[in-house]
DRENPA-3360 file (N, C-alpha, C; in nm, 2 decimals, always signed):
BEGIN
1 = XXXXXXXX = +0.09/-0.12/+0.00/+0.00/+0.00/+0.00/+0.09/+0.12/+0.00 ~ +0.06/+0.22/-0.08/+0.14/+0.34/-0.09/+0.11/+0.43/+0.03 ~ +0.21/+0.52/+0.05/+0.19/+0.61/+0.16/+0.07/+0.70/+0.13 ~ +0.05/+0.74/+0.01/-0.06/+0.83/-0.03/-0.19/+0.76/+0.00 ~ -0.20/+0.64/-0.04/-0.33/+0.56/-0.01/-0.35/+0.54/+0.14 ~ -0.24/+0.51/+0.21/-0.25/+0.49/+0.35/-0.30/+0.62/+0.42 ~ -0.24/+0.73/+0.37/-0.28/+0.86/+0.43/-0.42/+0.90/+0.40 ~ -0.46/+0.87/+0.28/-0.60/+0.89/+0.23/-0.70/+0.81/+0.32;
9 = XXXXXXXX = -0.66/+0.69/+0.35/-0.75/+0.60/+0.43/-0.76/+0.65/+0.57 ~ -0.64/+0.70/+0.62/-0.64/+0.76/+0.76/-0.73/+0.88/+0.77 ~ -0.72/+0.97/+0.67/-0.81/+1.09/+0.66/-0.95/+1.05/+0.66 ~ -0.99/+0.95/+0.57/-1.13/+0.91/+0.56/-1.18/+0.85/+0.70 ~ -1.09/+0.77/+0.76/-1.13/+0.71/+0.89/-1.15/+0.82/+0.99 ~ -1.06/+0.92/+1.00/-1.08/+1.03/+1.09/-1.21/+1.11/+1.06 ~ -1.24/+1.13/+0.94/-1.36/+1.20/+0.90/-1.49/+1.12/+0.95 ~ -1.48/+0.99/+0.93/-1.60/+0.91/+0.97/-1.61/+0.91/+1.12;
17 = XXXXXXXX = -1.50/+0.90/+1.19/-1.51/+0.91/+1.34/-1.55/+1.05/+1.38 ~ -1.51/+1.15/+1.32/-1.55/+1.29/+1.35/-1.70/+1.31/+1.32 ~ -1.75/+1.24/+1.22/-1.90/+1.25/+1.19/-1.98/+1.19/+1.30 ~ -1.94/+1.08/+1.35/-2.00/+1.02/+1.47/-1.98/+1.10/+1.59 ~ -1.86/+1.15/+1.61/-1.83/+1.24/+1.73/-1.91/+1.36/+1.73 ~ -1.93/+1.42/+1.61/-2.02/+1.54/+1.61/-2.16/+1.52/+1.65 ~ -2.21/+1.40/+1.61/-2.35/+1.37/+1.65/-2.36/+1.34/+1.80 ~ -2.26/+1.27/+1.85/-2.26/+1.24/+2.00/-2.25/+1.37/+2.08;
25 = XXXXXXXX = -2.16/+1.46/+2.03/-2.14/+1.59/+2.10/-2.27/+1.67/+2.10 ~ -2.33/+1.67/+1.98/-2.46/+1.75/+1.97/-2.56/+1.69/+2.07 ~ -2.58/+1.56/+2.08/-2.67/+1.51/+2.18/-2.64/+1.54/+2.32 ~ -2.51/+1.52/+2.36/-2.47/+1.54/+2.49/-2.48/+1.69/+2.53 ~ -2.45/+1.78/+2.44/-2.46/+1.92/+2.47/-2.61/+1.96/+2.48 ~ -2.69/+1.91/+2.40/-2.84/+1.94/+2.41/-2.89/+1.89/+2.54 ~ -2.85/+1.77/+2.58/-2.90/+1.72/+2.71/-2.84/+1.81/+2.83 ~ -2.72/+1.85/+2.82/-2.65/+1.93/+2.92/-2.73/+2.06/+2.93;
33 = XXXXXXXX = -2.76/+2.13/+2.82/-2.83/+2.25/+2.82/-2.97/+2.24/+2.88 ~ -3.04/+2.14/+2.84/-3.18/+2.11/+2.89/-3.17/+2.09/+3.04 ~ -3.08/+2.01/+3.09/-3.06/+1.98/+3.23/-3.03/+2.10/+3.32 ~ -2.96/+2.20/+3.26/-2.92/+2.31/+3.34/-3.00/+2.43/+3.32 ~ -3.06/+2.45/+3.20/-3.14/+2.56/+3.17/-3.29/+2.53/+3.16 ~ -3.33/+2.41/+3.14/-3.46/+2.37/+3.13/-3.54/+2.43/+3.01 ~ -3.46/+2.46/+2.91/-3.52/+2.52/+2.78/-3.42/+2.51/+2.67 ~ -3.47/+2.52/+2.55/-3.39/+2.52/+2.43/-3.31/+2.65/+2.42;
41 = XXXXXXXX = -3.18/+2.64/+2.39/-3.10/+2.76/+2.37/-3.00/+2.73/+2.26 ~ -3.05/+2.77/+2.14/-2.98/+2.75/+2.02/-2.84/+2.82/+2.01 ~ -2.84/+2.94/+2.07/-2.71/+3.02/+2.06/-2.61/+2.95/+2.15 ~ -2.65/+2.90/+2.27/-2.56/+2.83/+2.36/-2.51/+2.70/+2.30 ~ -2.60/+2.63/+2.24/-2.57/+2.51/+2.17/-2.46/+2.53/+2.06 ~ -2.49/+2.64/+1.98/-2.40/+2.67/+1.87/-2.26/+2.70/+1.93 ~ -2.25/+2.78/+2.04/-2.12/+2.81/+2.10/-2.05/+2.69/+2.15 ~ -2.12/+2.60/+2.21/-2.05/+2.48/+2.28/-2.02/+2.37/+2.18;
49 = XXXXXXXX = -2.06/+2.38/+2.06/-2.03/+2.28/+1.95/-1.95/+2.34/+1.84 ~ -1.92/+2.47/+1.85/-1.85/+2.54/+1.74/-1.71/+2.49/+1.72 ~ -1.65/+2.51/+1.60/-1.51/+2.48/+1.58/-1.42/+2.57/+1.67 ~ -1.47/+2.69/+1.69/-1.39/+2.79/+1.78/-1.38/+2.73/+1.92 ~ -1.49/+2.68/+1.97/-1.49/+2.62/+2.11/-1.40/+2.49/+2.10 ~ -1.42/+2.40/+2.01/-1.35/+2.28/+2.00/-1.20/+2.30/+1.99 ~ -1.16/+2.41/+1.92/-1.02/+2.44/+1.90/-0.94/+2.46/+2.03 ~ -1.02/+2.48/+2.14/-0.95/+2.48/+2.28/-0.89/+2.35/+2.31;
57 = XXXXXXXX = -0.93/+2.24/+2.25/-0.89/+2.11/+2.29/-0.81/+2.04/+2.18 ~ -0.79/+2.11/+2.07/-0.71/+2.06/+1.96/-0.78/+2.09/+1.83 ~ -0.73/+2.03/+1.72/-0.80/+2.05/+1.59/-0.94/+2.00/+1.60 ~ -1.04/+2.08/+1.56/-1.18/+2.04/+1.58/-1.21/+1.91/+1.52 ~ -1.16/+1.87/+1.41/-1.19/+1.74/+1.35/-1.13/+1.63/+1.43 ~ -1.01/+1.65/+1.48/-0.95/+1.55/+1.57/-1.02/+1.54/+1.70 ~ -1.07/+1.64/+1.75/-1.15/+1.64/+1.88/-1.28/+1.56/+1.86 ~ -1.35/+1.59/+1.75/-1.47/+1.51/+1.72/-1.44/+1.37/+1.69;
65 = XXXXXXXX = -1.33/+1.34/+1.62/-1.29/+1.20/+1.59/-1.26/+1.13/+1.72 ~ -1.20/+1.19/+1.82/-1.18/+1.13/+1.95/-1.31/+1.09/+2.02 ~ -1.40/+1.18/+2.01/-1.54/+1.15/+2.07/-1.60/+1.04/+1.99 ~ -1.59/+1.04/+1.86/-1.64/+0.93/+1.77/-1.58/+0.80/+1.81 ~ -1.45/+0.79/+1.83/-1.38/+0.67/+1.87/-1.44/+0.62/+2.01 ~ -1.45/+0.71/+2.10/-1.51/+0.67/+2.23/-1.65/+0.62/+2.21 ~ -1.73/+0.68/+2.12/-1.86/+0.63/+2.10/-1.86/+0.49/+2.04 ~ -1.77/+0.47/+1.94/-1.76/+0.33/+1.88/-1.72/+0.23/+1.98;
73 = XXXXXXXX = -1.63/+0.26/+2.07/-1.57/+0.17/+2.16/-1.66/+0.14/+2.28 ~ -1.74/+0.24/+2.32/-1.81/+0.22/+2.45/-1.95/+0.28/+2.45 ~ -2.00/+0.32/+2.33/-2.13/+0.38/+2.32/-2.14/+0.52/+2.37 ~ -2.27/+0.56/+2.38/-2.29/+0.70/+2.42/-2.24/+0.74/+2.56 ~ -2.24/+0.64/+2.65/-2.19/+0.67/+2.78/-2.04/+0.70/+2.78 ~ -1.97/+0.63/+2.70/-1.82/+0.65/+2.69/-1.80/+0.79/+2.63 ~ -1.87/+0.82/+2.52/-1.86/+0.95/+2.46/-1.90/+1.06/+2.56 ~ -2.00/+1.04/+2.63/-2.05/+1.14/+2.73/-1.94/+1.16/+2.84;
81 = XXXXXXXX = -1.88/+1.05/+2.89/-1.78/+1.06/+2.99/-1.66/+1.14/+2.94 ~ -1.62/+1.12/+2.82/-1.51/+1.19/+2.76/-1.54/+1.34/+2.75 ~ -1.66/+1.37/+2.70/-1.70/+1.51/+2.68/-1.71/+1.58/+2.82 ~ -1.77/+1.51/+2.91/-1.78/+1.57/+3.05/-1.64/+1.59/+3.11 ~ -1.55/+1.50/+3.09/-1.42/+1.51/+3.15/-1.34/+1.63/+3.09 ~ -1.34/+1.63/+2.96/-1.26/+1.73/+2.89/-1.32/+1.87/+2.87 ~ -1.45/+1.87/+2.85/-1.52/+1.99/+2.81/-1.62/+2.04/+2.92 ~ -1.66/+1.96/+3.01/-1.76/+2.00/+3.11/-1.72/+2.12/+3.19;
89 = XXXXXXXX = -1.59/+2.13/+3.24/-1.56/+2.26/+3.31/-1.57/+2.38/+3.22 ~ -1.54/+2.37/+3.10/-1.55/+2.48/+3.01/-1.70/+2.52/+2.98 ~ -1.78/+2.41/+2.97/-1.92/+2.44/+2.95/-1.97/+2.52/+3.07 ~ -1.93/+2.48/+3.19/-1.98/+2.54/+3.31/-1.94/+2.69/+3.32 ~ -1.81/+2.72/+3.28/-1.76/+2.85/+3.28/-1.84/+2.94/+3.18 ~ -1.87/+2.89/+3.07/-1.95/+2.96/+2.97/-2.09/+2.99/+3.02 ~ -2.15/+2.89/+3.08/-2.28/+2.91/+3.14/-2.28/+3.01/+3.25 ~ -2.18/+3.01/+3.33/-2.16/+3.11/+3.44/-2.14/+3.25/+3.39;
97 = XXXXX = -2.06/+3.26/+3.28/-2.04/+3.39/+3.22/-2.17/+3.44/+3.16 ~ -2.25/+3.36/+3.10/-2.38/+3.40/+3.04/-2.47/+3.45/+3.15 ~ -2.47/+3.38/+3.26/-2.56/+3.41/+3.37/-2.52/+3.54/+3.44 ~ -2.40/+3.58/+3.42/-2.35/+3.71/+3.48/-2.38/+3.83/+3.40 ~ -2.43/+3.81/+3.28/-2.46/+3.92/+3.19/-2.58/+4.00/+3.24;
% end
């Protein structure tokens, strides 16, 4: 297998994992918002799932791919645990900042 083909396959695999990770992140963030705010908040959702926010943790696609791998290996609970551990404190700070407005 050529290096180019191997690299192309790795990129495709990362994109597939990121696609799953994006979906898991969206669900976890929506549940998190509803649990803390008790209402739909599209702007907060957009902020917490944006590439700008994800870039705090690495390249956004790589972050979503990591979530996707956790989902594939352990289901939604594994993805949620990863998100809570890595991003939960940042979610809380953003929510606190918004409440202070």
